[in-house]
PASEBA-1860 file (N, C-alpha, C; in nm, 3 decimals):
! residues 332
1> MMNLPIRP> 10.430/11.272/21.633/10.306/11.333/21.683/10.336/11.473/21.735 ~ 10.258/11.572/21.687/10.276/11.710/21.733/10.215/11.726/21.872 ~ 10.280/11.807/21.954/10.231/11.837/22.088/10.143/11.962/22.078 ~ 10.012/11.942/22.052/9.919/12.053/22.032/9.807/12.046/22.135 ~ 9.814/12.123/22.242/9.705/12.123/22.339/9.577/12.185/22.283 ~ 9.592/12.275/22.184/9.475/12.339/22.123/9.456/12.282/21.983 ~ 9.349/12.208/21.964/9.317/12.149/21.834/9.172/12.184/21.799 ~ 9.150/12.298/21.731/9.012/12.339/21.696/8.936/12.236/21.614
9> RRNRKSAA> 9.007/12.149/21.545/8.938/12.049/21.464/8.857/11.951/21.547 ~ 8.887/11.943/21.678/8.808/11.852/21.764/8.661/11.892/21.763 ~ 8.636/12.023/21.746/8.498/12.072/21.745/8.431/12.056/21.608 ~ 8.504/11.998/21.513/8.447/11.979/21.379/8.451/11.832/21.336 ~ 8.472/11.741/21.430/8.506/11.603/21.395/8.389/11.519/21.344 ~ 8.264/11.566/21.364/8.148/11.489/21.316/8.033/11.585/21.291 ~ 7.934/11.535/21.219/7.817/11.619/21.192/7.748/11.659/21.321 ~ 7.739/11.566/21.414/7.673/11.597/21.542/7.751/11.702/21.619
17> MRALMRET> 7.885/11.693/21.618/7.967/11.791/21.688/7.956/11.928/21.621 ~ 7.956/11.930/21.488/7.945/12.057/21.417/7.810/12.124/21.445 ~ 7.706/12.043/21.451/7.573/12.097/21.482/7.569/12.154/21.623 ~ 7.637/12.087/21.716/7.640/12.133/21.854/7.710/12.267/21.867 ~ 7.812/12.291/21.784/7.893/12.412/21.792/7.843/12.526/21.703 ~ 7.743/12.498/21.621/7.701/12.596/21.520/7.650/12.724/21.584 ~ 7.704/12.836/21.539/7.673/12.967/21.597/7.553/13.035/21.534 ~ 7.525/13.004/21.407/7.422/13.076/21.333/7.326/12.977/21.269
25> ELSAAHLI> 7.197/13.008/21.276/7.095/12.923/21.216/7.023/12.998/21.106 ~ 6.981/12.924/21.005/6.894/12.975/20.900/6.772/12.885/20.893 ~ 6.655/12.944/20.908/6.531/12.867/20.899/6.429/12.944/20.817 ~ 6.322/12.875/20.781/6.215/12.941/20.704/6.154/13.057/20.782 ~ 6.158/13.049/20.915/6.102/13.156/20.997/6.178/13.288/20.982 ~ 6.300/13.281/20.930/6.380/13.402/20.910/6.356/13.468/20.775 ~ 6.271/13.407/20.691/6.257/13.451/20.553/6.129/13.531/20.530 ~ 6.142/13.634/20.449/6.029/13.713/20.401/6.031/13.705/20.248
33> YPMFVQEG> 5.916/13.677/20.189/5.910/13.659/20.045/5.852/13.783/19.977 ~ 5.930/13.852/19.895/5.875/13.964/19.817/5.788/13.909/19.705 ~ 5.666/13.963/19.694/5.572/13.916/19.593/5.520/14.034/19.510 ~ 5.507/14.011/19.381/5.457/14.113/19.288/5.311/14.083/19.257 ~ 5.226/14.185/19.267/5.084/14.165/19.242/5.040/14.262/19.133 ~ 4.961/14.209/19.038/4.921/14.289/18.922/4.771/14.278/18.898 ~ 4.721/14.371/18.815/4.581/14.369/18.776/4.556/14.252/18.680 ~ 4.428/14.220/18.664/4.389/14.117/18.568/4.365/13.983/18.633
41> EENTAIES> 4.346/13.883/18.550/4.311/13.748/18.595/4.423/13.648/18.572 ~ 4.535/13.693/18.515/4.642/13.602/18.478/4.767/13.627/18.562 ~ 4.844/13.520/18.584/4.977/13.531/18.643/5.079/13.526/18.529 ~ 5.187/13.598/18.544/5.291/13.597/18.441/5.427/13.573/18.504 ~ 5.506/13.489/18.438/5.643/13.466/18.483/5.726/13.592/18.460 ~ 5.825/13.613/18.547/5.910/13.732/18.538/6.042/13.693/18.473 ~ 6.065/13.744/18.354/6.184/13.705/18.280/6.311/13.745/18.353 ~ 6.312/13.863/18.415/6.433/13.912/18.481/6.458/13.847/18.616
49> LPGCTRWC> 6.359/13.773/18.669/6.372/13.704/18.798/6.323/13.561/18.783 ~ 6.406/13.472/18.729/6.364/13.333/18.709/6.313/13.271/18.838 ~ 6.200/13.205/18.827/6.139/13.142/18.944/6.037/13.229/19.015 ~ 6.025/13.357/18.971/5.932/13.450/19.035/5.817/13.482/18.940 ~ 5.708/13.531/18.997/5.581/13.549/18.925/5.519/13.683/18.960 ~ 5.454/13.744/18.861/5.361/13.853/18.889/5.225/13.789/18.910 ~ 5.174/13.801/19.034/5.050/13.732/19.070/4.929/13.821/19.049 ~ 4.819/13.761/19.009/4.692/13.832/19.010/4.633/13.819/19.150
57> VNDIAAEC> 4.540/13.908/19.183/4.482/13.909/19.317/4.413/13.777/19.347 ~ 4.349/13.718/19.248/4.274/13.594/19.271/4.363/13.478/19.313 ~ 4.488/13.479/19.273/4.575/13.363/19.298/4.679/13.386/19.408 ~ 4.704/13.511/19.445/4.812/13.537/19.539/4.780/13.481/19.678 ~ 4.654/13.479/19.714/4.617/13.426/19.846/4.643/13.277/19.855 ~ 4.610/13.204/19.748/4.636/13.060/19.748/4.785/13.030/19.755 ~ 4.864/13.112/19.686/5.009/13.095/19.692/5.059/13.121/19.834 ~ 5.002/13.220/19.900/5.042/13.249/20.038/5.007/13.134/20.132
65> ESLYALGI> 4.899/13.065/20.105/4.863/12.948/20.185/4.972/12.841/20.173 ~ 5.023/12.822/20.052/5.131/12.725/20.030/5.259/12.771/20.099 ~ 5.288/12.900/20.091/5.408/12.953/20.155/5.401/12.934/20.307 ~ 5.284/12.958/20.363/5.268/12.944/20.508/5.293/12.800/20.551 ~ 5.248/12.706/20.469/5.270/12.564/20.499/5.419/12.529/20.494 ~ 5.496/12.603/20.415/5.641/12.582/20.408/5.715/12.644/20.526 ~ 5.645/12.725/20.605/5.709/12.791/20.719/5.743/12.936/20.694 ~ 5.707/12.989/20.576/5.727/13.132/20.547/5.604/13.206/20.596
73> HCVDLFAV> 5.621/13.290/20.695/5.507/13.351/20.762/5.497/13.502/20.740 ~ 5.574/13.553/20.642/5.565/13.696/20.609/5.593/13.714/20.461 ~ 5.509/13.794/20.395/5.531/13.830/20.256/5.532/13.983/20.245 ~ 5.600/14.032/20.143/5.609/14.176/20.118/5.552/14.203/19.979 ~ 5.449/14.287/19.971/5.378/14.309/19.846/5.429/14.431/19.771 ~ 5.449/14.413/19.640/5.490/14.520/19.550/5.389/14.527/19.435 ~ 5.347/14.647/19.401/5.244/14.666/19.298/5.306/14.679/19.160 ~ 5.248/14.605/19.065/5.278/14.624/18.923/5.163/14.707/18.867
81> VPEEKKDA> 5.193/14.828/18.823/5.089/14.924/18.787/5.092/14.951/18.637 ~ 4.979/14.935/18.567/4.976/14.966/18.425/4.999/15.115/18.400 ~ 5.060/15.147/18.288/5.097/15.285/18.258/4.978/15.379/18.263 ~ 4.862/15.332/18.220/4.746/15.422/18.216/4.697/15.462/18.356 ~ 4.742/15.392/18.460/4.703/15.428/18.597/4.807/15.514/18.669 ~ 4.915/15.546/18.600/5.020/15.627/18.661/4.996/15.775/18.632 ~ 5.033/15.860/18.727/5.031/16.004/18.704/5.148/16.067/18.777 ~ 5.164/16.197/18.765/5.281/16.265/18.821/5.286/16.254/18.972
89> AGTEAWNP> 5.169/16.250/19.038/5.165/16.247/19.184/5.161/16.105/19.239 ~ 5.138/16.004/19.154/5.128/15.867/19.202/5.003/15.839/19.280 ~ 4.891/15.901/19.244/4.770/15.892/19.325/4.712/15.752/19.336 ~ 4.746/15.664/19.241/4.699/15.527/19.248/4.753/15.456/19.373 ~ 4.860/15.510/19.431/4.924/15.448/19.548/4.830/15.441/19.668 ~ 4.734/15.531/19.676/4.642/15.528/19.790/4.497/15.506/19.746 ~ 4.480/15.441/19.633/4.347/15.402/19.587/4.301/15.281/19.669 ~ 4.192/15.292/19.746/4.149/15.179/19.830/4.107/15.057/19.748
97> QGVVPRAI> 4.079/15.077/19.619/4.047/14.965/19.531/4.166/14.925/19.445 ~ 4.284/14.974/19.479/4.405/14.940/19.407/4.444/14.795/19.427 ~ 4.543/14.752/19.351/4.578/14.611/19.350/4.636/14.565/19.484 ~ 4.712/14.650/19.553/4.772/14.610/19.680/4.666/14.597/19.791 ~ 4.579/14.697/19.812/4.476/14.678/19.916/4.389/14.555/19.892 ~ 4.354/14.528/19.766/4.274/14.409/19.737/4.351/14.282/19.766 ~ 4.479/14.283/19.735/4.561/14.164/19.763/4.576/14.142/19.914 ~ 4.596/14.249/19.988/4.604/14.237/20.134/4.479/14.170/20.189
105> AAIKKRVP> 4.363/14.222/20.149/4.237/14.168/20.200/4.220/14.021/20.162 ~ 4.259/13.986/20.039/4.245/13.846/19.995/4.335/13.753/20.076 ~ 4.458/13.796/20.101/4.552/13.713/20.177/4.504/13.696/20.321 ~ 4.465/13.806/20.384/4.425/13.798/20.525/4.297/13.716/20.542 ~ 4.212/13.715/20.440/4.089/13.634/20.448/4.123/13.487/20.441 ~ 4.217/13.449/20.353/4.248/13.307/20.333/4.351/13.255/20.432 ~ 4.451/13.338/20.466/4.558/13.297/20.558/4.569/13.404/20.667 ~ 4.478/13.405/20.764/4.473/13.515/20.861/4.604/13.536/20.937
113> DMLVMTDV> 4.680/13.429/20.959/4.801/13.442/21.038/4.924/13.484/20.956 ~ 4.909/13.491/20.824/5.021/13.538/20.742/5.045/13.686/20.769 ~ 5.169/13.722/20.800/5.205/13.863/20.814/5.219/13.924/20.675 ~ 5.145/14.032/20.653/5.148/14.099/20.524/5.218/14.234/20.541 ~ 5.331/14.245/20.475/5.408/14.369/20.470/5.382/14.434/20.334 ~ 5.384/14.565/20.330/5.363/14.633/20.203/5.472/14.737/20.179 ~ 5.516/14.742/20.055/5.611/14.844/20.014/5.539/14.979/20.004 ~ 5.598/15.081/20.063/5.543/15.216/20.056/5.645/15.306/19.988
121> ALDPFNTY> 5.615/15.341/19.864/5.698/15.428/19.782/5.618/15.462/19.658 ~ 5.657/15.566/19.588/5.578/15.613/19.474/5.629/15.566/19.339 ~ 5.747/15.505/19.333/5.805/15.476/19.201/5.722/15.383/19.113 ~ 5.647/15.286/19.168/5.564/15.206/19.077/5.442/15.282/19.025 ~ 5.408/15.394/19.089/5.281/15.461/19.064/5.292/15.592/18.987 ~ 5.410/15.654/18.990/5.419/15.782/18.918/5.485/15.766/18.781 ~ 5.463/15.863/18.698/5.509/15.855/18.559/5.659/15.870/18.546 ~ 5.726/15.911/18.652/5.870/15.935/18.646/5.954/15.814/18.689
129> GQDGIVRE> 5.894/15.718/18.759/5.971/15.607/18.812/6.062/15.647/18.926 ~ 6.030/15.759/18.990/6.106/15.806/19.105/6.027/15.778/19.232 ~ 6.098/15.762/19.344/6.033/15.729/19.471/5.962/15.848/19.534 ~ 5.980/15.965/19.476/5.919/16.084/19.532/5.850/16.168/19.425 ~ 5.782/16.272/19.471/5.715/16.366/19.381/5.822/16.455/19.317 ~ 5.809/16.474/19.188/5.912/16.543/19.109/5.868/16.684/19.077 ~ 5.959/16.779/19.096/5.940/16.916/19.045/6.037/16.936/18.931 ~ 5.983/16.973/18.817/6.066/16.999/18.699/6.094/17.147/18.684
137> YEGGAYEI> 6.212/17.179/18.637/6.253/17.317/18.612/6.287/17.334/18.465 ~ 6.288/17.458/18.422/6.327/17.485/18.284/6.470/17.440/18.261 ~ 6.494/17.392/18.141/6.628/17.344/18.108/6.651/17.198/18.140 ~ 6.546/17.128/18.188/6.558/16.985/18.214/6.601/16.948/18.354 ~ 6.621/17.046/18.442/6.656/17.015/18.581/6.532/16.964/18.656 ~ 6.555/16.891/18.762/6.445/16.838/18.841/6.486/16.828/18.987 ~ 6.387/16.815/19.073/6.410/16.798/19.217/6.309/16.699/19.271 ~ 6.355/16.609/19.357/6.265/16.518/19.427/6.223/16.586/19.556
145> LNDETVEA> 6.095/16.617/19.568/6.046/16.695/19.681/6.027/16.605/19.803 ~ 6.091/16.640/19.912/6.089/16.555/20.031/5.956/16.563/20.105 ~ 5.919/16.682/20.150/5.805/16.695/20.241/5.673/16.661/20.172 ~ 5.659/16.702/20.045/5.539/16.669/19.970/5.529/16.517/19.948 ~ 5.643/16.455/19.927/5.643/16.309/19.912/5.599/16.241/20.041 ~ 5.647/16.288/20.154/5.611/16.226/20.282/5.460/16.232/20.305 ~ 5.398/16.342/20.266/5.252/16.351/20.279/5.183/16.242/20.196 ~ 5.234/16.219/20.075/5.177/16.115/19.989/5.200/15.977/20.049
153> LCRQALCH> 5.318/15.954/20.106/5.349/15.824/20.165/5.257/15.794/20.284 ~ 5.220/15.896/20.358/5.127/15.877/20.470/4.991/15.830/20.418 ~ 4.946/15.887/20.307/4.819/15.843/20.247/4.829/15.696/20.204 ~ 4.941/15.660/20.143/4.960/15.523/20.099/4.964/15.427/20.217 ~ 5.037/15.464/20.322/5.047/15.379/20.440/4.910/15.357/20.504 ~ 4.831/15.463/20.515/4.698/15.451/20.574/4.608/15.363/20.487 ~ 4.619/15.376/20.357/4.542/15.291/20.266/4.571/15.143/20.292 ~ 4.698/15.110/20.308/4.738/14.971/20.331/4.694/14.924/20.470
161> ARAGADII> 4.707/15.011/20.569/4.666/14.973/20.705/4.516/14.946/20.711 ~ 4.439/15.030/20.642/4.293/15.009/20.641/4.256/14.877/20.576 ~ 4.337/14.833/20.482/4.310/14.706/20.413/4.351/14.585/20.495 ~ 4.430/14.607/20.602/4.467/14.497/20.689/4.615/14.465/20.695 ~ 4.702/14.552/20.640/4.846/14.527/20.644/4.896/14.520/20.788 ~ 4.990/14.430/20.812/5.050/14.416/20.945/5.174/14.504/20.960 ~ 5.247/14.522/20.850/5.374/14.595/20.853/5.380/14.689/20.734 ~ 5.411/14.814/20.762/5.432/14.915/20.657/5.583/14.930/20.639
169> SPSDMMDG> 5.627/14.925/20.512/5.771/14.927/20.487/5.807/15.038/20.388 ~ 5.832/15.160/20.438/5.868/15.270/20.348/6.009/15.251/20.291 ~ 6.017/15.246/20.158/6.144/15.218/20.090/6.199/15.339/20.016 ~ 6.145/15.455/20.042/6.170/15.575/19.962/6.295/15.651/20.001 ~ 6.336/15.642/20.127/6.452/15.712/20.183/6.433/15.864/20.193 ~ 6.308/15.911/20.204/6.284/16.052/20.232/6.310/16.081/20.380 ~ 6.354/16.200/20.410/6.379/16.239/20.549/6.247/16.256/20.624 ~ 6.242/16.203/20.745/6.129/16.226/20.833/6.006/16.142/20.806
177> RVAAIRAA> 6.014/16.048/20.711/5.890/15.977/20.676/5.849/15.877/20.783 ~ 5.941/15.823/20.861/5.903/15.727/20.965/5.817/15.795/21.070 ~ 5.860/15.913/21.117/5.783/15.986/21.218/5.646/16.024/21.164 ~ 5.641/16.070/21.040/5.513/16.112/20.982/5.418/15.994/20.966 ~ 5.469/15.882/20.918/5.384/15.763/20.900/5.337/15.711/21.035 ~ 5.427/15.710/21.135/5.388/15.664/21.267/5.276/15.750/21.323 ~ 5.289/15.882/21.308/5.187/15.973/21.358/5.055/15.953/21.285 ~ 5.062/15.934/21.152/4.940/15.914/21.074/4.870/15.784/21.112
185> LDAEGFTH> 4.947/15.678/21.129/4.888/15.550/21.168/4.825/15.559/21.307 ~ 4.898/15.617/21.400/4.848/15.625/21.537/4.722/15.711/21.546 ~ 4.717/15.818/21.467/4.602/15.909/21.471/4.474/15.839/21.427 ~ 4.486/15.736/21.343/4.368/15.661/21.297/4.349/15.531/21.374 ~ 4.424/15.513/21.482/4.405/15.395/21.566/4.485/15.274/21.524 ~ 4.578/15.288/21.431/4.658/15.175/21.385/4.790/15.165/21.464 ~ 4.777/15.172/21.594/4.896/15.165/21.679/4.962/15.028/21.674 ~ 4.887/14.927/21.630/4.939/14.789/21.622/5.015/14.763/21.493
193> VSILSYTA> 5.007/14.851/21.396/5.073/14.831/21.267/5.220/14.869/21.280 ~ 5.307/14.779/21.243/5.452/14.800/21.258/5.509/14.875/21.139 ~ 5.627/14.935/21.160/5.701/15.001/21.053/5.838/14.935/21.041 ~ 5.863/14.879/20.923/5.997/14.831/20.888/6.055/14.933/20.792 ~ 6.148/15.012/20.842/6.203/15.120/20.763/6.324/15.075/20.681 ~ 6.325/15.110/20.554/6.447/15.096/20.474/6.543/15.204/20.526 ~ 6.626/15.165/20.619/6.713/15.260/20.688/6.838/15.290/20.607 ~ 6.901/15.186/20.556/7.023/15.202/20.476/7.000/15.138/20.340
201> KYASAFYG> 6.929/15.212/20.255/6.904/15.167/20.119/7.002/15.239/20.027 ~ 7.089/15.161/19.969/7.197/15.219/19.890/7.158/15.236/19.744 ~ 7.217/15.335/19.679/7.197/15.359/19.536/7.278/15.255/19.459 ~ 7.230/15.133/19.464/7.303/15.017/19.414/7.276/14.994/19.266 ~ 7.373/14.935/19.199/7.358/14.894/19.060/7.294/14.755/19.049 ~ 7.257/14.695/19.162/7.206/14.557/19.163/7.054/14.548/19.168 ~ 6.984/14.660/19.140/6.838/14.658/19.144/6.774/14.635/19.008 ~ 6.852/14.623/18.903/6.799/14.617/18.768/6.692/14.512/18.745
209> PFRGALGS> 6.712/14.386/18.783/6.608/14.285/18.759/6.476/14.316/18.829 ~ 6.483/14.376/18.948/6.361/14.416/19.020/6.286/14.522/18.941 ~ 6.358/14.622/18.892/6.292/14.729/18.818/6.230/14.676/18.689 ~ 6.293/14.573/18.631/6.233/14.509/18.516/6.105/14.436/18.552 ~ 6.104/14.373/18.669/5.985/14.300/18.714/5.869/14.394/18.744 ~ 5.901/14.512/18.794/5.800/14.607/18.839/5.766/14.710/18.732 ~ 5.854/14.728/18.633/5.834/14.835/18.534/5.847/14.971/18.597 ~ 5.945/14.987/18.690/5.955/15.110/18.767/6.091/15.178/18.754
217> APKFGDKK> 6.163/15.150/18.647/6.293/15.215/18.629/6.275/15.364/18.613 ~ 6.367/15.446/18.667/6.355/15.592/18.652/6.350/15.633/18.505 ~ 6.259/15.724/18.473/6.250/15.772/18.336/6.358/15.875/18.305 ~ 6.421/15.928/18.407/6.531/16.022/18.389/6.619/16.017/18.514 ~ 6.744/16.056/18.498/6.833/16.069/18.613/6.853/15.939/18.689 ~ 6.875/15.954/18.819/6.898/15.840/18.906/6.832/15.868/19.040 ~ 6.869/15.790/19.142/6.807/15.805/19.274/6.910/15.844/19.380 ~ 7.018/15.904/19.338/7.130/15.928/19.428/7.109/16.045/19.524
225> TYQMDPAN> 7.005/16.128/19.503/6.980/16.235/19.599/6.902/16.186/19.720 ~ 6.853/16.061/19.715/6.785/16.008/19.834/6.836/15.872/19.876 ~ 6.873/15.784/19.784/6.936/15.659/19.825/7.082/15.685/19.861 ~ 7.139/15.600/19.947/7.270/15.627/20.004/7.386/15.593/19.910 ~ 7.495/15.663/19.929/7.618/15.640/19.854/7.680/15.507/19.898 ~ 7.704/15.414/19.803/7.764/15.285/19.841/7.898/15.296/19.911 ~ 7.963/15.412/19.905/8.092/15.429/19.971/8.080/15.453/20.121 ~ 7.957/15.477/20.170/7.940/15.523/20.308/7.888/15.414/20.400
233> RREALREA> 7.952/15.406/20.516/7.909/15.313/20.621/7.860/15.388/20.744 ~ 7.934/15.490/20.788/7.894/15.565/20.908/7.759/15.633/20.889 ~ 7.731/15.673/20.767/7.603/15.738/20.740/7.485/15.648/20.776 ~ 7.503/15.518/20.762/7.397/15.424/20.797/7.363/15.431/20.945 ~ 7.463/15.456/21.028/7.439/15.468/21.172/7.356/15.592/21.202 ~ 7.382/15.699/21.128/7.303/15.822/21.146/7.158/15.797/21.106 ~ 7.138/15.731/20.993/7.002/15.701/20.948/6.931/15.610/21.048 ~ 7.003/15.513/21.101/6.943/15.420/21.197/6.901/15.491/21.324
241> AADAAEGA> 6.985/15.581/21.372/6.950/15.656/21.493/6.825/15.740/21.471 ~ 6.815/15.802/21.354/6.699/15.884/21.323/6.572/15.800/21.314 ~ 6.580/15.687/21.242/6.462/15.603/21.227/6.415/15.545/21.360 ~ 6.511/15.504/21.444/6.474/15.451/21.575/6.405/15.558/21.659 ~ 6.459/15.680/21.655/6.400/15.789/21.732/6.261/15.826/21.681 ~ 6.237/15.805/21.551/6.109/15.841/21.493/6.003/15.733/21.510 ~ 6.041/15.617/21.562/5.941/15.515/21.591/5.945/15.391/21.504 ~ 6.053/15.371/21.430/6.064/15.247/21.351/6.069/15.127/21.444
249> DMLMVKPA> 6.004/15.019/21.404/6.005/14.896/21.482/6.116/14.801/21.438 ~ 6.156/14.814/21.310/6.261/14.731/21.251/6.337/14.817/21.150 ~ 6.463/14.780/21.127/6.548/14.855/21.035/6.592/14.763/20.921 ~ 6.609/14.822/20.803/6.645/14.745/20.684/6.779/14.791/20.628 ~ 6.859/14.695/20.583/6.978/14.722/20.502/6.955/14.659/20.365 ~ 6.981/14.736/20.259/6.958/14.690/20.123/7.062/14.751/20.031 ~ 7.133/14.667/19.953/7.137/14.521/19.942/7.196/14.455/20.067 ~ 7.209/14.323/20.057/7.249/14.245/20.175/7.392/14.194/20.168
257> TLYLDVIA> 7.420/14.100/20.078/7.552/14.035/20.080/7.665/14.131/20.048 ~ 7.637/14.238/19.974/7.740/14.337/19.943/7.760/14.437/20.058 ~ 7.673/14.432/20.157/7.676/14.529/20.267/7.672/14.460/20.403 ~ 7.740/14.346/20.413/7.744/14.274/20.539/7.809/14.356/20.649 ~ 7.905/14.442/20.613/7.969/14.526/20.713/7.869/14.625/20.773 ~ 7.777/14.674/20.691/7.676/14.768/20.740/7.577/14.696/20.832 ~ 7.537/14.575/20.793/7.450/14.496/20.880/7.516/14.476/21.016 ~ 7.644/14.439/21.014/7.717/14.415/21.140/7.727/14.543/21.223
265> ELRASTHL> 7.751/14.657/21.157/7.759/14.785/21.230/7.626/14.817/21.297 ~ 7.516/14.799/21.223/7.386/14.829/21.282/7.352/14.732/21.394 ~ 7.390/14.604/21.376/7.363/14.506/21.480/7.432/14.545/21.611 ~ 7.553/14.601/21.599/7.629/14.639/21.717/7.578/14.769/21.780 ~ 7.498/14.846/21.705/7.460/14.979/21.754/7.314/14.992/21.795 ~ 7.231/14.889/21.768/7.089/14.901/21.799/7.036/14.770/21.854 ~ 6.931/14.782/21.934/6.861/14.663/21.982/6.739/14.631/21.896 ~ 6.710/14.715/21.796/6.596/14.688/21.709/6.627/14.570/21.617
273> PIAAYHVS> 6.525/14.495/21.576/6.546/14.389/21.478/6.596/14.447/21.346 ~ 6.681/14.371/21.278/6.740/14.416/21.152/6.699/14.320/21.041 ~ 6.647/14.378/20.935/6.615/14.304/20.813/6.720/14.335/20.708 ~ 6.744/14.240/20.620/6.836/14.262/20.508/6.768/14.212/20.381 ~ 6.781/14.289/20.275/6.716/14.256/20.148/6.819/14.197/20.053 ~ 6.806/14.066/20.028/6.887/13.996/19.929/6.828/14.032/19.793 ~ 6.884/14.133/19.728/6.815/14.199/19.617/6.822/14.119/19.488 ~ 6.750/14.170/19.389/6.731/14.097/19.264/6.863/14.064/19.194
281> GEYLMLKA> 6.957/14.158/19.194/7.085/14.132/19.129/7.166/14.026/19.200 ~ 7.162/14.026/19.332/7.232/13.923/19.410/7.171/13.786/19.384 ~ 7.039/13.782/19.380/6.966/13.657/19.353/6.996/13.607/19.212 ~ 6.988/13.699/19.115/7.002/13.658/18.975/7.144/13.612/18.944 ~ 7.245/13.671/19.007/7.383/13.626/18.983/7.398/13.478/19.017 ~ 7.341/13.438/19.130/7.350/13.298/19.170/7.267/13.208/19.079 ~ 7.148/13.255/19.041/7.063/13.176/18.952/7.131/13.156/18.817 ~ 7.190/13.264/18.764/7.253/13.257/18.632/7.377/13.168/18.634
289> AAASGWLD> 7.458/13.181/18.739/7.578/13.098/18.751/7.541/12.951/18.765 ~ 7.434/12.925/18.840/7.390/12.787/18.856/7.335/12.732/18.725 ~ 7.259/12.815/18.651/7.203/12.771/18.524/7.313/12.740/18.423 ~ 7.427/12.808/18.436/7.540/12.783/18.346/7.625/12.664/18.390 ~ 7.594/12.610/18.508/7.667/12.495/18.556/7.793/12.526/18.633 ~ 7.816/12.653/18.662/7.940/12.692/18.732/7.927/12.683/18.883 ~ 7.807/12.695/18.936/7.785/12.688/19.080/7.671/12.593/19.110 ~ 7.674/12.535/19.230/7.562/12.457/19.278/7.463/12.552/19.345
297> ERSCMLEA> 7.345/12.567/19.286/7.250/12.669/19.332/7.212/12.651/19.479 ~ 7.181/12.531/19.516/7.133/12.506/19.653/7.237/12.543/19.757 ~ 7.359/12.491/19.744/7.461/12.516/19.845/7.503/12.663/19.846 ~ 7.511/12.725/19.728/7.555/12.865/19.722/7.448/12.959/19.776 ~ 7.320/12.933/19.744/7.213/13.019/19.795/7.204/13.008/19.947 ~ 7.212/12.886/19.999/7.207/12.869/20.144/7.326/12.936/20.212 ~ 7.444/12.928/20.151/7.562/12.992/20.209/7.548/13.143/20.208 ~ 7.495/13.198/20.098/7.478/13.343/20.089/7.383/13.393/20.197
305> LLSIRRAG> 7.270/13.325/20.213/7.173/13.368/20.314/7.225/13.347/20.455 ~ 7.300/13.239/20.477/7.359/13.218/20.609/7.457/13.329/20.644 ~ 7.530/13.379/20.543/7.625/13.487/20.569/7.552/13.614/20.614 ~ 7.434/13.636/20.560/7.354/13.753/20.600/7.309/13.738/20.745 ~ 7.266/13.619/20.782/7.228/13.594/20.921/7.350/13.609/21.012 ~ 7.464/13.556/20.968/7.585/13.562/21.051/7.628/13.707/21.076 ~ 7.605/13.794/20.979/7.642/13.935/20.994/7.554/14.005/21.096 ~ 7.436/13.949/21.126/7.351/14.007/21.228/7.207/14.032/21.189
313> ADMILTYA> 7.166/13.993/21.068/7.028/14.015/21.026/6.935/13.916/21.096 ~ 6.824/13.967/21.145/6.722/13.882/21.208/6.629/13.821/21.105 ~ 6.611/13.889/20.993/6.520/13.844/20.889/6.577/13.881/20.753 ~ 6.543/13.803/20.651/6.598/13.823/20.518/6.485/13.822/20.417 ~ 6.478/13.927/20.337/6.389/13.929/20.222/6.465/13.870/20.105 ~ 6.411/13.765/20.045/6.478/13.702/19.933/6.378/13.638/19.838 ~ 6.408/13.649/19.709/6.324/13.587/19.606/6.340/13.435/19.606 ~ 6.439/13.387/19.676/6.462/13.243/19.686/6.386/13.180/19.802
321> APQVAQWL> 6.307/13.255/19.873/6.245/13.206/19.997/6.172/13.072/19.980 ~ 6.085/13.053/19.881/6.016/12.923/19.871/6.111/12.807/19.849 ~ 6.210/12.825/19.760/6.308/12.720/19.736/6.387/12.689/19.861 ~ 6.431/12.795/19.928/6.514/12.777/20.047/6.434/12.707/20.157 ~ 6.311/12.747/20.176/6.227/12.682/20.278/6.211/12.533/20.249 ~ 6.196/12.499/20.121/6.184/12.358/20.084/6.315/12.283/20.109 ~ 6.427/12.345/20.073/6.557/12.281/20.097/6.579/12.259/20.247 ~ 6.547/12.358/20.327/6.567/12.345/20.472/6.478/12.237/20.530
329> AEES> 6.358/12.223/20.478/6.268/12.117/20.524/6.325/11.980/20.492 ~ 6.388/11.968/20.376/6.446/11.841/20.335/6.567/11.803/20.423 ~ 6.634/11.906/20.476/6.751/11.880/20.558/6.717/11.849/20.703 ~ 6.597/11.886/20.743/6.561/11.871/20.886/6.523/11.726/20.918
END
């Protein structure tokens, strides 16, 4: 017999003991479900995101009622915009009769307590697939205009707030947009509308399935002049300090599992709530591996999301939210 006064296994000796010692929890209340809403009367399955749907306005509210019953109390809306409604300035983004404002109103009418978050960015709405307004130069050069884009984002944010959005979530990564949106909302009396800022949105290669779902891939170039360099961690702290000073209510890190160190850094540096986006590529890798029989989808998805919570995220946006909420209910 070994003489070991310290035996950590004593704290793992039974399910009840492990539950007593557990440091991190994952529940449906921590989940936000990204939802795609489109024109027309039909819903369509998304090939690039198995298990996800492009919802029509008529059906998205009923789906939200089911989600609420599962314990998911926040959804994030993304617009699928037909090509004929896109233009260089993305003016459809602030059309009060657009698909997002109509979806907001439908959800709030049917499920008043559901928190409705909306994506604020121009890439689904402009002809370039860029998050900002584009200036083209002779010879094929281009520039993403910061200040002009921020003005457009304020119009979009106000459009969503007027429709009943609870949370505005600018995902564009333009400088100064949090302060401008906060001022625009407050000036119209929307002081109660929250801002969840994409604070550390990286120029990741893992967004492909999402862009396929939305039809918003860049028509030229990339997004590296506004999304962050994946090599940088300290830069996220600078962005977080700026967003907090400008009035953000919550901060976002995107992607999630590949940037757990960034989540942990922000958790240690701010008292604001932190969201993490378990992006389409992260989701699809697990779905594809599970479909091939190499991984157990349920245990791996739960472990991945738990790791995001363990790193310090208060809330997680994930396409797996309905499945995960059901699995957690079965375990309780």
